[in-house]
Steps between C-alpha positions, in 0.01 A plus 500: 500500500411136447429490125513748211408364158398635161184390322418577136128519433313562179177669601311794362536698818658483842302632795716717722407596853686778677528379858709562807416200715297186546169679540241255619759226537443184695597514864826378646312297757132475571419754769165598641397818677217579737460843339182549297694700241874492439773571248879484525721642223867555434556875480764500226352251254131524585485122533202373694609252766159443656148626440163422653187690398734781395235665280213459743355831616578553866484764772850651532442672839809699604707358217312772306738747662764387251302675227468815710874490557559469125296814438681694774844384385411620149427847638835504676694375199351758265579775752141607571540402865795500734558283805486796737177648356230541764153361426186592698295247696143591408198426714372279217814285505502487879132409536526228239727293724526613861218273624535231233708253695749479214873567502591862570798730501305704759509832316333781699216675314596847379872426516752466216751225434807462283468290188790287625316430826174423321679253273650318797168516680340333199771239434629408846199576719241421231319821594168540321489863607838564335363360173199733509718806560728408211202428274331834570821690440546312171150525351281715725286209620575138576237391249669694220836358607364144480391565142852619419640187665281276287607673180868474591462136604358413159788684332743287701332182375282437807199438278279342769546764772246757617566740787229679696718653773864556588531266798325178405208565733225244416292588196325240282652649184853539637664192346820372343682171436816339626653532154421872484663556839814319381511733199470799731775370726739467204423857395558637850838331522605595147356851471581637846819346642565821691179458702467123505742471793231643730322165480780334694484742795377310803340774707384859495413743778246776445316716751683311775360165385741227390370241256681209339496383140243220468689311225606167657762433231715784635552311822546144377623481140850586383503780243138604557445871438129553425216551439152515663256296706123517494206370699123532504231255602400445139854463364672314781872563554713591200850609410691638205856405587842506342852391583833536324799268534802582289382595151169320535172647625170320555155662528213325675132582540279295731153572630213334685694349789328444832727668754809708560686183593397317185599796285842523664571129473366461147681802361832382643448143378414605145781754473761251618362243253533747211866567576583138582341328200562755222792699370580730208733389221657731244534314170586759237561871480355698211738452207655175621562261210309176534574322172548551124228459239565387143429768239354449152640713217690733728848646482572305820406135544386549861368775722544515879177471697502707818262547791261783429471595865643407837362172622474434871262230614359400835462127549512234767855422599455130424365568150813697409705181469287365216443823312543482122560800271430460128547745213217461249489670160365447150814442299696557296411865557460681167715807437495795524508505880523812709659510842219489755254307280311237700586170333419241767438430865679368801294232672568425868340190646523325834302212653175617653545858379326707238717560194675834465574651159735785413546664159821419316616780274765533233827621644634636169396623157518243220448656156347296222737356239518676166356339187817309414536377855139384517539309171818335625334402826196361320727298271695367796182381664387332176830320455523398864136397517437704812194713572471835669 
């Protein structure tokens, strides 16, 4: 760490901000993208590395299938469904897609399919028919399922998302944002690690038909293991992608690209940039002592100030060299002080980066001096001419 210093301030209040990264920080290097909408975040800290029209409503196309997968994974995790359960392929589900020209798993009408096969048909083959079968089994109709999806999406924090079907088939009201899809991706990875590995499978064979995973990152980017592509005429080519290298994972959402080739090249370029230009740095663990604060009228003259929570930041590698960490508190801190009381903040600054602040808390109890002790301390200050 380049610099750690202590600053005494005499203000009425100190604003504390509980953070885990440089959210909205300046970029490591100026980088442009041809995507109409984009966002790149660090998975662990939530730091935004790049964003472009991230809150603009957009057509998610088959990236919508991530929400359908979340609903299905929830059923499996709670035990309502099992991977080997058989679900019927209704005529309604079959007719909805068999002449549509969209992606299919090629489920025969009137047949049944295992949940495990339907999930792979949805994720790897991007089968619209698989989504409809899963939706009907979940909620009776695909329309009712879409309403459930929208409610769950809002609960997850995807406040700008509305679903009208399970597959992402074009509908003027079926909309989301790049930011919402990044939120969904984080939840899929965090909430369902036991099922997330399916996203890295490169091919799936069903009904004698072999289809490959459409995610270009799986074939060209080290550590890539998800998630989902999408394409419609209105939306262009999109991708929710992720890669993990060591302890670090990056999530990327791009949409509105002009071709398969542009999507593949742009997704690889942006992912490599995110890993090359940024890194994560662990500064303090919760409870680590940062400095001591002077105490006024306490049984101890100082109190240790400790980090209130673990602090790991994501920042450009070059900015790390000039990072400065400052402990700021209004002191001397008046007794009594209880261990865990917030008494200051830890301020982390670096050139070109948004400031990060972390609560500093008392690391020990400091009782207030008794009457005689307070009188003696007051007299000492009078005689020495010092002020609290």
